[in-house]
C-alpha positions in Angstrom: 93.7 115.2 113.6 93.3 114.2 116.9 95.1 111.5 119.3 92.8 109.8 121.9 94.0 107.1 124.7 93.0 103.4 123.9 91.9 104.2 127.7 89.6 107.1 126.7 88.8 105.1 123.6 87.6 102.4 125.7 85.4 104.7 127.9 83.7 106.9 125.1 83.5 104.6 122.3 79.8 105.4 121.0 80.0 109.4 121.8 83.8 108.9 119.4 82.1 106.8 116.9 79.1 108.6 116.7 81.5 112.6 116.1 83.8 110.5 113.8 80.9 109.6 111.5 79.4 112.4 111.4 82.2 114.3 110.4 85.8 113.8 108.3 87.9 114.3 110.7 89.9 111.2 111.4 91.3 110.2 115.3 94.5 108.2 116.4 94.5 105.9 119.3 97.6 105.3 120.7 98.6 102.8 123.2 101.9 102.5 124.7 102.5 99.0 123.7 101.1 98.9 120.8 101.1 100.7 117.4 98.3 103.1 117.0 95.0 103.2 114.9 93.3 105.1 112.9 89.9 105.6 112.5 88.9 107.3 109.7 84.7 107.9 108.5 83.2 106.0 105.6 82.8 107.3 102.5 80.6 106.4 100.1 80.8 108.0 97.0 82.3 106.0 94.2 84.7 108.7 91.7 83.8 105.9 89.1 83.1 102.8 88.1 86.2 100.3 88.3 84.9 98.9 84.4 87.5 100.8 81.8 89.5 101.9 84.0 92.6 100.8 82.3 91.3 102.1 79.3 94.2 103.4 76.9 97.0 101.5 78.8 98.0 98.4 76.5 98.9 98.2 73.0 99.0 95.5 70.8 102.5 94.3 69.3 101.6 91.6 67.2 99.4 88.4 66.6 99.5 85.4 68.7 100.4 82.3 66.6 101.9 79.3 68.8 101.4 78.8 73.0 103.7 80.6 74.9 104.9 76.7 75.9 104.7 73.5 74.1 102.5 71.3 74.1 104.6 68.9 76.2 104.5 70.7 79.0 100.9 71.3 79.5 99.7 68.3 81.5 95.6 69.0 80.2 96.7 68.6 76.7 98.0 64.9 77.6 94.8 63.1 77.5 
């Protein structure tokens, strides 16, 4: 991963963004007083849909036969 100083980044921001977007390489921007910043190219490829991603992870252990709390605990049920 390439590392550049913040002052160099400010001077060459357009060329740096173009080079990051055209390649798969990230750039680390360092400064004396701050934590470094990592610039990575955007990946628009989606590996799969989030729908159904938890399929097969749950299991049924019984029927729901009563509420989790008594009805006097729920303020909605008071009316």
